[in-house]
N, C-alpha and C positions, 0 to 999 in steps of 0.2 A: 751531342749536345744531350741533356740529360730532360727528360718528360715529365717526370716528376716536379712538378710549384710547392711549394710553400705558400700557404693562400695568405694574403694579406686579411692586418685585424680587424680591419671594416667589410669583411666579406665571411671571417671565419662569424665573428658576433651576428650576422645576417642570415648565415645559416643558422648556429644556435635561435638565434630569434622564429625560424620556420619550426623548430621544434616545439617552444615554448609559447610563442607568441602568436597561436591561431589565429583568432579572433579578437573584437577589442572585450570580450566577455576575459581569454585570458588572461589580461593585463589587471584585470579586476581581480581575477581569482589571485594570484601574485603578488598584489600590491595588500589585498585585502590580509592573504596571510600573513604578511611581511607585521602588519599592524596590528592584530593579534599575538605574534611571537615579541611583540617589544612592548608588552601586556599594557595597552592601549583599554579604557574602560569607556571611552567614545570614539566611536567612527564617523565620519562622513564622506559617504561617495556622492561627489556631484558627476550629473553626466548630461553632457550636451550631442543633440542629434543620436548616433547609435552606439557612442563611444567614441569614432572616429576621431570627433570633434574636439572633445574633451571628458578628460576622465583625469577627476581631482581625488584623492582621497587626503584627507585631514584626522590624525589620532592624538591622541593624551599620554601617547608611550614615551618608553624611555629619552630617544631621541639619539642624536651622536654629535661627537666634537667634529671639528671641521677636517682630521685626519682618517678618523671614519669612514664621514661622507663621502670622501675622496674615491678612497678604496671601494665603496660601494656598485662603485660605477664599472671595477674592475671584473671580468670573468672570474668564476670560480676562488671569489671574494666571498668568504662567509665567516659569522660570528657561531654557529650553530654545529659545525662539525670540526674537530682538529685531527681525527685522527682512522685508522679503519675499524677500529672498536668500536667509535662515534656511529659509523655507516652504519651500524646493523643493532642501535640502542636509541633509534632516534626520535625522538619524544617532543619536535617542535613542528611548527606545520610545512615552514620552509625548510631547505636547509642545502642546496644544489648550489647556491652561489650564483648565478647567471641570472636572475630573475630583472633586476633593475638595467644590468649591460644590455641581455639581449632586448627589452624593454626601448629603452634609449638608443638604439644601433635603427629602431625605426620610426620614429618619431621625434618629436619637439620636445625635450623634458626638464622641470626646473624642481628642483627639491629644495624647499626650508627646512629645514629641523635642529635642535634646541634640545640639551638635556637639563633637565632642572639645575643642577649646580655651578652652570653658565650662565655668566650674565646677557651673553652675546648667542645668537643663533650661526649658522650658515647657511649660504645659497649659494646650487652652484648650476649652471645652466649649463646645457650644454641640446648640439643639432647633429642627430646620426652616430649618437655616442661620442663625438669627439665634444668635450668639455671646452666651453666657450669663455666660463668667466666661474670665479670661485672669489666670493666678499664676504663679509660678516654682516647680521642684520637684527631688528628686532624682530622678534618672532615669540608665539607662545610654546611653552613646553613642548615636544613631542615632533612630528614630524607631520609636514605635507606637502606631498607629490604633485604635479599637473604633470599629463599627458597629452600635446596637443599634435595633431594633424598626423595621427598613426598612420603608418605604409604609406608616409610621403614620397617618401624616396623606394620605396618596392610597388609601382602600380601594379606587375601583375597581380600581388599579393592583395592587394586593396579590392581590384577587378573580381576578386572569387568572396566578397562579402555577401552575404546575405540579404536582405532587403532591410530596410529603418527598422520595420517594427520586428523583422526577426529578431537581428540581432541585439535591441534591446529587452526584445524578454527574454532571451540568453544570458544578459546580466540581470535581469529583476530575479530570475528563478536560483542565479547561482549567490544572488543576494542574498534572495532568503534562505537558500539552504543552509547557511554558512552562518546568518542570524539568527536559526532555529536553533542548532547546536551551541551556541556561545551566547547564554540567556544572561548574563552577568557581563556585558559588554549594551550599551547603547547605541544602536545599529540608526543613523539617517539617512534617506533617499534624496536628493533631488535630480532632479531629470528636466532641464530647458529652463531653470528657475524655481522651477515647481517642486511642491515636498509632495512626495509619494508614499514616503514610506518613514515610519516613526517610530520605534519599537525600544521604551525603555527599558533599560535592567532593570531584569527582577532574580528571587530567588528560586521560581517556580516553572519548570518546562512547560506544563499545563495553561499556563497564562501564558507565557511565551508564545505556545503554537496556536491559542486564541487572537493574539497581535499578528503572528504574520499569516495565520491560516483564516484566521475567522471563526467566530465565535460556534456556529453552529459544528466545524469539524473539531471544536475542542470540546464541546461536551458531548460527541459520538465517540472519544478514544478512550480508553483502557490501558492501566498501568502494565507492563510484560517488566516483568526482572527476573534475573537468573545470576548465583553466585558461586563460584569452584574453581578451588585455585589460581590458576594465572589468569582463568575468564569469566567475566563478568556481563551480563546483559540488563540493559536498562532503555526505557523510554517508553513510546505509545505507539500503539496497533488500533487500527479503525473499527469498528462496528461493519458490518455487510454495506449498512448501507453508502457508507463514504468509498466503497468499492469504484474507481474509476477505469476505463478503459486506456492504455497505455501505462509510462511510469513515473509520469510528471510528477505525482504525488505520493515518490515513496521514497527516502530520504532515512539513509543508511551509512553511518558512520562508525569507524574505526578508532581509539583512541581520537574522538570527533573529529576527524580528520573527514569529512568529503567523500565515496568513493563511489563507481558507479561495480556492483557484482548481481549477474544476471545467477548465476547459482546458489545464492541466498535470496536473491527476492525469489526465486522459484522456490525455497525452502520455505518460506514467510507464507508464498501464496499454498504451498501445499496444505499447508495447518489450517486453510479455511475449510478445506474440503465438504465440497457439497454445500457451502454456505455460500457459494458466489455463482451469481449467474454466467455462463460462458463470455469469455471475452472480458471479463472485468479483473482486473487484478487490485488485491485490497491496498488499504492506507498506512504508511507507517514511518514513524521517527524512530528511530533506534541506534546506538550506542554501542559499539563492541569496545569494550577492554579488556586491551590483551600484551600480554607482557613483550616491549619492543622487539626481543631477542626470539621473538617466535613469527616474526613476521618480516616481509620483505617490502620495503616500500619503493626502494628504487629502483622500479622496473616499469616504469614508465615516465616522459617525461616531463610528464604535467602532472604526475601521481595523481592521476585518478584511478589510478588499481593497484592492487596489493598481493601479495603471493604468500600462503600462508601455509606453516610446515603441517597442519593437520587438519587443512579445510573440508574433510569428511566428518571429521568430532564436531567441528564447528555447525557445522549443514546440520548435523543430527542433534547437538545444542536448541541450536534456534529453532528448529523445527517443533520440539518437543515444549520449548518453552510456550510457542506462540499458540499450540493445542490446548498446553491449560490452563493459559489464559484466556482464552476463549470456550472453554468448557464452567469454569467457573465465575463466569459473567452474565448478565440479564445484557441482551446484543436485540432485545423489541425494540423498534425502532419507536420515538415519537411521532403524535402525529401535531400539526399544527394548520389552522384553517387554512391560511392562503396557501400551501404550497400546494402543488398543479401534482395530479393525480396521473402515475407513469403507466400510459397503456400497454406499453410491450410484455408481451409474454411469451415463454419456451414451454405452456403447455400448448400441448393438441387441443383443435378445435373440438373434437372431442368431450373434452371435458369443460367449456365453459359453455354458455347461455345467451344469447343475444338479445333475449325479451327484455323490457322495460324495469327494473328496480321494484317490486309490488311491498309495500312494509305492510306485516301480518302483526297487529296488535293483540291478537289472541291468546297469547302466552302466558304462562302465570306467573307473576311478578313477584308472588310471595314465597320463596326458596328463602331458605336459609342454609349455611351452610353444614349441616347437618343432613341433607335430605338424601334418601339414598344414598347413605352412611351404612358400611357393614362397618362387622363387630376390629376393634383392631386396626382398622384403614384410615390413614392420613388423612386430616382435611388438606379438599384441593385449593391449590393456589390463589382460585380466583370461582365466583359463581355465576353460573348461566343467567342470564335479565331475560334475553329474550333471541329468538332467528328473525332476523331480516333478511327478506326478500327469496329464502329457503336457501342462502347461499353462505350468509357470516352469522356467527355467534355473537352479539354483546354480551358481556361481561363485566364482574366487576370485583377488583380487589382492592386490598387500603389504601391504596397507591391515586386509585384512578379508575375507570372504562377502560377497557380492553375489545378490540375488535379482532375475531378470530376470520380469518379465510380457511373455510371447513373443510376445503378439497386439499391446499397447500400443506393445513395442518394437520389432514389423516396420512396425506401422504408423507410426508414428514415419519408419521408415528409406522405406516407399512415398512420403508424404507428400512427402517433403525431393524423392526423385524424380521424381515425379508436379512439384511446382512448380519443379522445374530446366527440365523439359520445357515447360512452361507458356510460359518466361519465353525459350525458344530460340525463333529466326526458324525453324528447320528442326528438328521433334521427329524421334526416334528411332519409326521405326516399324517394324511386322511384318506382312508381308505373309499373309495366312490361304491353305493350302493350299486350302480349299475354304471359299468364300465363305461366311460366316453369316447365316443368315435368320432375326430377331428379330420377333417379330410382338406388336404392343404395342395397349392399350386403348386407349379416345378418349381419355380425361385422360392417361392416360402419352405419348400423343403431344403433345401439349398440353405436356406437361413439357421432352419432350422436345427441342420445337422451340425452348422457351424457351433451354434452354441448349447449344444446335446449336450454338455459336459456340466454346463452352469443350470441347465434343467433339471438334473439330476439330482449336482449338489443342494440344491433349492427344495430337493424332497418332492418332486415328479418322478413317476413311473410311468413311461412311455413305450411303447413298442411299436412298431410297425407290422400294418397289418394291408396288405396288398402295395401298390406302387408308390403313389402318394396318398394314403390314408395312415394314419394312426391312432393308439386307443389307449385311454388316458386310464390308468388306474388306484392311481393316487394321487395327493397334489397337497403340497404345505398348507399345515392346520391354520397356517394364519389367513390364508386368505379361501377358504374351504366353503364360505357363505356365499362369495362371489359365482358370477357367470362364469366357469372355468372355461368355457369353449371361447367366449367375447375375448375372454383377458389374454389366453393363449394368443389368437388371430390378433388381435390388437398391436402385444409385446412384436411379435414375428414383424407388423408392418410397421411399427415405430422402428424397426431395428435395420430395416430396408429401405426407409426411407429420411434415416437420419442425416444429421447434417456433418459436416467435414468438421467446425471445429470441435467438435465430438470426438472425434477418434483418436484422441490420444487419452481418454480414460479406460479403465480396468474396463477390458471386453465382460467379466463376470458382474461389474460392478454397472455396466451398461443395463443389461438382461436387468438384475433388482430395479437399478431405478426405474426404467419403464415397466413395468409389473408394477412395484407400487404408483404410478400414476394411474395406473390401468383400472387398479383396483381397490380404490380411496375413495371416500365418501363425493359424490359429484357436487356440481353447483346444481342448486334447482331440487335437492333431496331434503323433504321435510324431515327434521328430527324433532325426535318427542326432548323432554329436559332430561330425560334419564340419558339420552344419546350422546346430549351437548356435555353432559356432565360426566360420562365417560369418557368423551372426548379429552376434558383437558384434563380428568385424572391421567389417560396416558400421558399427553403431553409432559405430566409433570413429571412422570420417569426416565425421558428423556437428556441426556447432555445437552442435545445443540437443536431445542424445539424452536425456536425464533423464524425458519427458513427451510421451505420446501426444496428438496435434494438440487433443484434445479437452479437454488440463490432464487426465488423471490419471498418478499415476505411473507411468512404463515401470520402475524399479527402485527397489530399496535396501537398504541397505547394514545390515551389524552388523558391528563394526569388532572386533578382535581385542582392544582395552582392554576391551569390554562384554561381550564372552565371557570374558576374566579375570575380570571383576568378578561377574559371573553366576555364578562358578565358585567363588566367593571363591577367586580367586589374586592379588586386589591388596583 
């Protein structure tokens, strides 16, 4: 007697459903993709509960005649591919031809569909994949599909669904991701009879981002674009202030197909080098247009992943495109009165003061843009007005007021200076008139030995003198005016106490980052007008002056437009 059995059709469909229909959001994804492929310009999604009670999608797409509507419930029946060549040149969202059959096998499904040229439509009712009735009906052009009692005949699968709120949030997240990239389609989401999202069709991607994710997000996006040969990249990346923990705010598409790809997400995150705080990930909405022959979308049952013919090339292109975009745009966050201040800081306590802010109005206000101007020197981007609490510089430019964190700003300046020295074959050194003796503990000696090569590359000349004693003969020129002993001891202390979250950073860069922090202007230091202006001029030479190396903002702006609104002049 044979032990190998041919499975019955209903069991085959349920197994296929397990691959395609993992949860209610999986049903929504498959049906939305079908509506998009049908050329719909309006799609309404209705959800009851978490989608296990009801999922209904109504579109105004091409619709089907009765014969095609019936075939749609057959496994591997599709209008989107017909040959092996088609499988490697896919330009539609769906193509496997198993979604309708798989979803129907684990639910009660009703479909109404009508082509524009037909006088009547077709209604098909199924239970657990079995067609119960096929009738003519009156209906609008397009297709409407109702999925009721999802997993009613597979209770084991239903048992593993998450809470109602978790399943609904998954649907909402997916709905937003699809609506973002398909801006020419009017999307509407109705949950338990209430309209929760209504996104009119538009020609503007930034307008769609504002509709879906909010005005604050759209106002802090910057466009990214790249085009060469068979690859183009288009979309928006967020200013550092839009960075969040997790990847929920990252939207990546390939030929307008939503995908998850940790390697490409990493490439984009790396382009923000030192602009983000630890643990934060950048916001982006990016579509990669690529020749379908260079990708394989048939590697995941739910089409969530894609295999690329030349992944490393695309990784480099993405990173460079994002880096150039960040460097040529103003990343300064805007200040609004109602915003709460984020008091979390990556800075060490030594660079902070806990005393209350005392405003100093003694600074001269009559500074013009030619003050302290050297011959052939460019005009500064802004002029200092005053120093506040010996910690912040209040400046003015053509757009409004700018508040500069003097420590964070100078830390960025120092970081860039030291990184430049690190990259040189012969860094600029300053010989000390009198060699400096520094005594370290055993632990500090071990840490110094670990990073001694980096200290040497930066311009330090340090030799061992005794068991735990070192003699410093020269230092990098950019920090020659600082307390060298305190700077070295503080950097070594930082390296010994650093959190595990920073362990992935390049070891040389960690030394530079800590050295920049320890040698930068501190909070509480009184600055002259010339010193404030000089710091602004230094910031003007940087490509990324808007954050410190830890990712904290170094400056925020308050526009004249915002001031006029606050004073009710607008």
